[in-house]
C-alpha positions in Angstrom: 100.1 -12.0 -101.4 100.1 -9.3 -104.1 100.9 -11.1 -107.4 100.2 -8.6 -110.1 99.8 -4.8 -110.1 98.6 -2.8 -113.2 98.5 1.0 -113.2 97.2 3.1 -116.0 97.2 7.0 -116.2 97.7 7.3 -112.5 99.6 10.5 -111.4 102.8 10.5 -113.4 102.5 6.8 -114.3 101.2 6.2 -117.8 101.3 2.4 -118.0 102.9 0.1 -115.6 102.6 -3.6 -114.9 104.5 -5.3 -112.1 104.7 -8.9 -110.8 105.6 -9.6 -107.2 106.4 -12.8 -105.3 107.0 -13.9 -101.8 109.6 -12.6 -99.4 111.0 -9.0 -99.2 110.9 -6.7 -102.2 112.7 -3.3 -102.1 111.6 -0.4 -104.2 114.5 2.1 -104.6 115.2 5.2 -106.7 115.9 8.9 -106.4 113.7 11.1 -104.3 110.7 12.2 -106.3 110.9 9.4 -108.8 107.4 8.2 -107.9 108.0 5.3 -105.4 105.2 6.5 -103.1 102.9 6.8 -106.0 103.0 3.0 -106.4 102.1 2.7 -102.7 99.3 5.2 -103.2 97.9 3.0 -106.0 97.9 -0.1 -103.7 96.3 2.0 -101.0 93.5 3.0 -103.3 93.0 -0.6 -104.3 92.6 -1.4 -100.6 89.8 1.2 -100.3 91.8 4.3 -99.6 90.3 7.8 -100.3 90.4 8.7 -104.0 90.8 12.0 -105.6 90.6 13.4 -109.2 94.2 14.7 -108.6 95.3 11.1 -109.1 94.2 11.1 -112.7 97.0 11.8 -115.1 96.8 15.2 -116.8 94.9 14.9 -120.0 93.5 11.4 -119.3 89.8 10.6 -118.8 90.4 8.2 -115.9 93.0 6.4 -113.9 92.7 2.6 -113.8 94.2 0.3 -111.1 94.2 -3.5 -110.8 95.7 -5.8 -108.2 95.6 -9.6 -108.2 96.1 -11.2 -104.7 96.6 -14.8 -103.7 94.4 -15.2 -100.6 94.7 -19.0 -100.2 96.6 -18.7 -96.9 94.2 -16.0 -95.5 90.8 -17.4 -94.4 89.8 -14.0 -93.0 89.6 -12.6 -96.6 87.0 -15.3 -97.5 85.1 -14.7 -94.3 84.9 -10.9 -95.0 84.0 -11.4 -98.6 81.2 -13.9 -97.7 79.5 -11.2 -95.7 79.1 -9.2 -98.9 78.0 -12.2 -101.0 81.5 -12.6 -102.6 84.0 -15.4 -102.8 87.6 -15.7 -103.9 88.1 -17.2 -107.4 90.2 -20.3 -106.7 91.9 -18.5 -103.9 92.6 -15.3 -105.8 91.0 -11.9 -105.4 91.1 -9.2 -108.1 90.7 -5.7 -106.8 90.0 -3.0 -109.4 89.3 0.7 -109.2 88.7 3.4 -111.7 88.9 7.1 -110.9 87.4 9.4 -113.5 88.5 13.1 -114.0 84.8 13.9 -113.6 84.9 12.6 -110.0 83.2 9.3 -110.7 84.6 6.3 -108.8 84.1 2.6 -109.7 85.3 -0.3 -107.5 85.2 -4.0 -108.3 86.0 -7.2 -106.5 86.4 -10.2 -108.8 84.5 -8.3 -111.4 81.5 -7.5 -109.2 80.8 -3.8 -108.6 81.1 -2.8 -104.9 81.1 0.4 -103.0 84.3 1.9 -101.4 83.4 0.7 -97.9 83.2 -2.9 -99.2 86.4 -2.6 -101.1 88.1 -1.2 -97.9 86.7 -4.0 -95.7 88.1 -6.6 -98.1 91.3 -4.7 -98.8 92.2 -4.4 -95.2 92.5 -8.2 -95.0 94.9 -8.3 -97.9 97.2 -5.2 -97.4 98.7 -3.5 -94.4 100.4 -0.2 -95.3 102.8 1.5 -92.9 104.1 5.0 -93.7 106.5 7.4 -92.0 103.8 9.1 -89.9 101.0 6.7 -89.8 101.4 3.2 -88.5 97.7 2.3 -88.7 96.3 0.1 -86.0 99.5 0.0 -83.9 99.2 3.6 -82.8 95.4 3.6 -82.3 94.5 2.8 -78.6 91.2 1.3 -79.6 92.9 -1.5 -81.4 95.4 -2.4 -78.5 93.0 -4.7 -76.6 92.3 -6.7 -79.7 96.1 -7.0 -80.4 96.7 -8.2 -76.8 93.9 -10.8 -77.1 95.3 -11.9 -80.4 98.8 -12.3 -78.8 97.2 -14.3 -75.9 95.8 -16.7 -78.4 94.4 -20.1 -77.3 94.9 -19.3 -73.6 92.2 -16.6 -73.8 90.0 -17.5 -76.7 87.6 -20.0 -74.9 87.1 -17.4 -72.1 86.3 -14.7 -74.6 83.9 -16.9 -76.5 82.1 -17.8 -73.2 82.0 -14.1 -72.2 80.6 -13.0 -75.6 77.8 -15.6 -75.5 76.9 -14.6 -71.9 77.1 -10.9 -72.7 74.7 -11.3 -75.7 72.1 -13.0 -73.5 72.6 -10.4 -70.8 72.0 -7.5 -73.1 68.9 -9.1 -74.6 67.4 -9.6 -71.2 68.4 -6.1 -70.1 66.7 -4.6 -73.1 63.5 -6.5 -72.3 63.7 -5.4 -68.7 64.3 -1.8 -69.5 61.4 -1.8 -72.0 59.1 -3.3 -69.5 60.1 -1.0 -66.6 60.0 2.1 -68.7 56.3 2.2 -68.7 54.2 -0.6 -67.4 51.0 0.9 -68.7 52.4 1.2 -72.3 53.6 -2.4 -72.0 50.1 -3.7 -71.1 48.5 -1.6 -73.8 50.9 -2.8 -76.4 50.4 -6.4 -75.3 46.6 -6.1 -75.5 46.7 -4.5 -78.9 49.1 -7.1 -80.3 46.8 -9.9 -79.0 43.8 -8.3 -80.7 45.7 -7.7 -84.0 47.2 -11.2 -84.2 43.9 -12.8 -83.2 42.0 -10.7 -85.9 44.5 -11.5 -88.7 44.9 -15.2 -87.8 41.1 -15.8 -87.5 40.7 -14.3 -91.0 43.1 -17.1 -92.3 44.0 -15.0 -95.4 45.6 -16.7 -98.4 48.0 -14.9 -100.8 46.1 -13.4 -103.8 42.8 -14.4 -102.2 41.2 -11.0 -102.9 41.9 -11.2 -106.6 40.3 -14.7 -106.9 37.3 -13.6 -104.9 36.8 -10.5 -107.0 36.8 -12.6 -110.1 34.3 -15.0 -108.6 32.1 -12.1 -107.4 32.0 -10.7 -111.0 31.0 -14.0 -112.3 28.2 -14.5 -109.8 26.9 -10.9 -110.1 26.7 -11.3 -113.9 25.1 -14.8 -113.9 22.2 -13.9 -116.2 24.4 -12.2 -118.8 26.8 -15.1 -118.8 23.9 -17.7 -119.1 22.3 -15.8 -122.0 25.6 -15.4 -123.8 26.4 -19.1 -123.4 23.0 -20.4 -124.4 22.5 -18.0 -127.3 26.0 -18.8 -128.7 25.4 -22.6 -128.4 22.0 -22.2 -130.1 23.6 -20.5 -133.1 26.0 -23.4 -133.5 23.0 -25.9 -133.2 20.7 -24.1 -135.7 19.4 -26.9 -138.0 18.4 -24.5 -140.8 21.7 -22.6 -141.0 24.3 -24.4 -139.0 27.6 -22.4 -139.4 29.7 -25.5 -138.8 27.9 -27.4 -141.7 28.4 -24.4 -144.0 32.1 -24.1 -143.1 32.5 -27.9 -143.5 31.1 -27.6 -147.0 33.5 -24.8 -147.9 36.5 -26.8 -146.4 35.6 -29.8 -148.5 35.3 -27.7 -151.7 38.7 -26.1 -151.1 40.4 -29.3 -150.1 39.3 -30.7 -153.5 41.4 -28.1 -155.3 44.2 -27.6 -152.7 46.7 -29.7 -154.7 46.3 -27.5 -157.8 47.8 -24.3 -156.3 49.6 -23.4 -153.1 47.3 -20.5 -152.6 44.3 -22.8 -152.7 46.1 -25.1 -150.2 46.6 -22.2 -147.8 43.0 -21.2 -148.0 41.9 -24.8 -147.3 44.2 -24.9 -144.3 42.8 -21.6 -142.9 39.2 -22.8 -143.3 40.1 -26.2 -141.7 41.7 -24.4 -138.7 38.6 -22.2 -138.3 36.4 -25.3 -138.5 38.2 -27.3 -135.9 38.5 -24.2 -133.7 34.8 -23.6 -133.8 34.2 -27.3 -133.0 36.3 -26.9 -129.9 34.4 -23.6 -129.0 31.1 -25.5 -129.3 32.3 -28.2 -127.0 33.6 -25.5 -124.5 30.2 -23.8 -124.6 28.4 -27.0 -123.8 30.7 -27.8 -120.8 30.3 -24.2 -119.5 26.5 -24.5 -119.7 26.5 -27.8 -117.9 28.7 -26.4 -115.1 26.8 -23.1 -114.8 25.0 -22.8 -111.6 23.5 -20.0 -109.5 24.0 -19.7 -105.7 22.7 -16.5 -104.3 24.1 -17.5 -100.9 27.6 -17.9 -102.3 27.5 -14.4 -103.7 26.7 -13.0 -100.3 29.6 -15.0 -98.8 32.0 -13.7 -101.3 30.9 -10.1 -100.8 31.3 -10.5 -97.0 34.7 -12.0 -97.4 35.9 -9.2 -99.6 34.4 -6.7 -97.1 36.5 -8.3 -94.3 39.7 -8.3 -96.4 39.1 -4.5 -97.2 38.8 -3.8 -93.5 42.0 -5.6 -92.7 43.8 -3.9 -95.5 42.7 -0.5 -94.2 44.2 -1.4 -90.8 47.3 -3.4 -91.6 48.4 -3.0 -95.2 47.5 -2.2 -98.7 47.4 -5.8 -99.9 46.6 -9.2 -98.6 50.3 -10.0 -98.6 51.1 -6.9 -96.6 48.4 -7.9 -94.0 49.8 -11.4 -93.7 53.4 -10.0 -93.3 52.2 -7.6 -90.6 50.4 -10.4 -88.8 53.6 -12.5 -88.8 55.7 -9.6 -87.4 53.1 -8.8 -84.8 52.9 -12.5 -83.8 56.7 -12.6 -83.3 56.7 -9.5 -81.2 53.7 -10.9 -79.2 55.6 -14.2 -78.6 58.6 -12.3 -77.2 56.5 -10.1 -75.0 54.4 -13.0 -73.7 57.6 -14.9 -73.0 59.0 -11.9 -71.1 55.6 -11.5 -69.3 55.6 -15.1 -68.3 59.0 -14.8 -66.9 58.6 -11.3 -65.6 58.8 -12.4 -61.9 62.3 -13.8 -62.5 63.7 -11.3 -65.0 65.1 -9.0 -62.4 66.8 -11.9 -60.6 68.1 -13.4 -63.9 69.6 -10.1 -65.0 71.3 -9.6 -61.6 72.7 -13.1 -61.8 73.9 -12.6 -65.3 75.6 -9.3 -64.3 77.4 -11.0 -61.4 78.5 -13.9 -63.6 79.9 -11.6 -66.2 81.8 -9.6 -63.6 83.4 -12.8 -62.3 84.2 -14.1 -65.9 85.5 -10.6 -66.8 87.8 -10.7 -63.7 89.2 -14.1 -64.9 89.8 -12.7 -68.4 91.5 -9.7 -66.8 93.9 -12.0 -65.0 94.7 -13.8 -68.2 95.2 -10.5 -70.1 97.6 -9.2 -67.4 99.6 -12.4 -67.8 99.6 -12.1 -71.6 100.6 -8.4 -71.3 103.7 -9.4 -69.3 104.6 -11.9 -71.9 104.0 -9.4 -74.7 106.2 -6.8 -72.9 109.0 -9.3 -72.7 108.7 -10.2 -76.3 108.7 -6.5 -77.3 111.8 -5.8 -75.2 113.6 -8.6 -76.9 112.7 -7.2 -80.3 113.6 -3.6 -79.3 117.0 -4.8 -78.0 117.8 -6.1 -81.5 116.9 -2.7 -82.8 119.3 -0.9 -80.4 116.6 0.3 -78.0 117.5 -2.0 -75.1 116.7 0.6 -72.5 113.2 1.3 -73.9 110.4 0.0 -71.6 107.2 -1.2 -73.2 104.2 -1.6 -70.9 100.5 -2.5 -71.4 98.5 0.1 -69.3 95.2 -1.2 -67.9 92.5 1.4 -67.1 89.8 0.0 -64.8 86.2 0.5 -65.7 83.7 2.1 -63.4 82.7 -0.4 -60.7 80.0 -2.8 -62.0 80.4 -1.6 -65.6 80.4 -4.2 -68.4 81.5 -4.0 -72.0 81.1 -6.3 -74.9 84.8 -7.3 -74.8 85.2 -7.6 -71.0 86.2 -5.3 -68.1 89.4 -3.9 -69.5 90.6 -0.8 -71.4 94.2 -1.1 -72.5 96.8 1.1 -74.2 100.4 0.4 -75.1 102.9 2.8 -73.4 106.6 3.3 -74.2 109.4 4.8 -72.0 112.2 5.5 -74.5 114.8 6.8 -72.0 115.4 6.0 -68.3 114.0 8.7 -66.0 111.4 9.9 -68.6 107.7 9.4 -68.1 106.1 6.6 -70.2 104.1 7.9 -73.1 101.5 6.4 -75.4 102.7 5.3 -78.8 100.9 8.2 -80.5 102.9 10.7 -78.5 106.4 9.4 -79.3 108.1 12.3 -80.9 111.1 10.7 -82.8 110.2 9.2 -86.2 113.1 6.8 -85.9 112.0 5.5 -82.5 108.4 5.1 -83.7 109.6 3.2 -86.8 111.6 0.8 -84.7 108.8 0.3 -82.1 106.4 -0.3 -85.0 108.7 -2.9 -86.5 109.1 -4.7 -83.1 105.3 -4.9 -82.8 104.8 -5.9 -86.4 107.5 -8.7 -86.1 105.5 -10.2 -83.2 102.0 -9.7 -84.7 102.8 -10.5 -88.4 102.5 -14.2 -87.7 98.9 -13.8 -86.5 97.7 -10.7 -88.3 96.5 -12.8 -91.3 97.4 -9.9 -93.7 99.0 -11.3 -96.8 101.0 -8.2 -97.9 102.7 -5.7 -95.7 104.0 -2.4 -97.2 106.6 -0.2 -95.5 106.8 3.3 -97.0 110.1 4.8 -95.9 109.7 3.6 -92.3 113.5 3.7 -92.1 113.6 7.5 -92.3 115.7 9.2 -89.7 118.1 6.2 -88.9 121.5 5.2 -90.2 124.4 3.0 -89.4 123.9 0.0 -87.2 120.3 1.0 -86.5 119.6 1.0 -90.2 121.0 -2.6 -90.4 118.9 -3.7 -87.5 115.8 -2.3 -89.2 116.8 -4.1 -92.4 117.2 -7.4 -90.5 113.8 -6.9 -88.8 112.0 -6.2 -92.0 113.6 -9.3 -93.5 112.4 -11.3 -90.5 108.9 -10.0 -91.0 109.1 -11.2 -94.6 109.5 -14.8 -93.4 105.7 -14.8 -92.5 104.3 -12.2 -94.9 105.1 -10.7 -98.3 106.8 -7.4 -97.7 107.1 -4.4 -100.1 109.5 -1.8 -98.8 110.2 1.7 -100.2 113.6 2.7 -98.9 116.5 5.1 -99.3 118.9 3.0 -97.1 121.3 0.6 -98.9 121.3 -1.7 -95.8 117.5 -2.3 -96.3 117.8 -2.7 -100.1 120.6 -5.2 -99.7 118.5 -7.4 -97.3 115.7 -7.7 -99.8 115.0 -10.8 -101.8 114.0 -8.8 -104.9 114.7 -5.2 -105.9 113.0 -2.8 -108.3 114.4 0.6 -109.3 111.9 3.4 -110.0 113.0 6.3 -112.3 111.3 9.4 -113.5 111.9 10.4 -117.1 110.8 13.3 -119.3 109.9 12.7 -122.9 107.9 14.8 -125.3 107.3 17.3 -122.6 105.6 14.7 -120.4 106.9 13.2 -117.2 106.6 9.4 -116.7 107.7 6.9 -114.1 109.3 3.6 -115.1 110.0 0.5 -113.0 112.6 -2.1 -113.7 113.5 -5.3 -111.8 117.2 -5.6 -111.1 119.4 -8.5 -111.6 122.4 -9.0 -109.3 124.8 -6.8 -111.3 122.2 -4.0 -111.5 121.5 -4.3 -107.8 125.2 -3.8 -107.1 125.2 -0.6 -109.2 122.0 0.7 -107.5 123.2 0.0 -104.0 126.5 1.7 -104.9 124.5 4.7 -106.0 122.6 4.7 -102.7 126.0 4.6 -100.9 128.0 7.1 -102.9 125.4 9.5 -104.2 125.7 11.1 -107.7 129.2 9.7 -108.6 129.5 5.9 -108.3 133.1 5.0 -107.6 134.9 1.7 -107.9 135.1 1.7 -104.1 131.4 2.1 -103.9 130.9 -0.8 -106.2 133.1 -2.9 -104.0 131.3 -1.8 -100.9 127.9 -2.6 -102.5 129.1 -6.1 -103.5 130.3 -6.8 -100.0 127.0 -5.5 -98.6 125.0 -7.9 -100.7 127.2 -10.8 -99.7 126.9 -10.0 -96.0 123.1 -9.5 -96.4 122.9 -13.0 -97.9 124.7 -14.5 -95.0 122.5 -12.5 -92.5 119.3 -13.7 -94.2 120.5 -17.3 -94.1 121.1 -17.1 -90.4 117.8 -15.3 -89.7 115.9 -18.0 -91.6 117.9 -21.0 -90.3 
């Protein structure tokens, strides 16, 4: 559910903050006041295409923020998780900035994301329906998913079983095709992988081993220099005639005797003491290194050979020891897959054939279940259309069979929704229905049925009531109110019947001040709603009769809503 919407320097909107709640909210106002601009803002927050034209004239950027409550929509959390995101205590904050320079920044709960990620998350939160675009409902590629969604629990286990079996089938088919494509290449690749894996594994490389061996080689190769340096240095410390430690100890004792007389003397004494004890430690270290010093000509040869082997492997498989190890792991995984396929090669053909036949049988069972669900869906749609004064309209689910033996990831069916709006006419696809009023009503019928299972928390209708009036307008108003029982609904409308059925109403007005046009939005109380609906009924001059009519319309709407929600 959309809770808060903040808009800054967007088109003719300078600053606007709106709060929304559950139920049906109507957005009304004169044509051109900027109602659709608010919907454009929500569309951009949901990942719609941006443009510098949206930035208010003279502004550096347009800023949009929308706070959504997604606690009742687990699909949002699932989609966010795929991008490493999570709702913040059930809420999702979508933010977008459009700069006049063309720069575009998107954020989800404060984290920068690209537009594709914003769109993927936004689609789980908002479903926008306009006059000429009804999103997924008119796109044939979505109809199969909608039918399966309507079928629900009666079909879900079969689809899960099919998807699992299809995944195993496609994996085995890929292996079979790869093997059959070129038997010689298969054998050559198998031999090469065995050699490479064996060579790398026999080397038993360890991370950073080359660096450690290089350091050991340098130490062994410079044994004499190291031995001379250690022995000569230790000899200087052990000189009986002029032992530097004795001389420094004498100086330390002298300065410690006067250290209390002046801070400068104390500092000098401390410096000498630090040097003395440090040199004592160095003498001890020299002694230990001399004791541990050893020469092993054979070890130097071993180290040189080991480094030579590593260099050869790096020339073949990677620039570093780590890269060679990674290549060996990847090659070992491929080898394991190929050997498994090789071991089972004799039965791979038979297994793929058996899998294909099993999927065809399971797909046929799914088809039967879908046909049954399609009949139930058609009946439900007819009931909804009858309430919208389209009782003679016929809704059908058209199944197109696949080529014999063909399999798809979602079964054996291609479906598309068809509508026959008048008796004697040919049935047409939803996308080919000419009348905007008819399409709006069909969309509302479908949305009424699917709203319970869509999972979308906010549904926006942008003047979907265009082209209708009278009792049809009232039927559309009732239907939108019914949809609002399961999802939050925001509705831009010019029809007083629709506005009256809303639970909340905002009026949008355009004003000119200081040579600049701005859009303002105000939430209406009951008295203000009466005046606004009277304006929608009467036009420019609001009469006393119009006021009475508006008052009666609101009262009747309250009764209708109570009966719908009883």
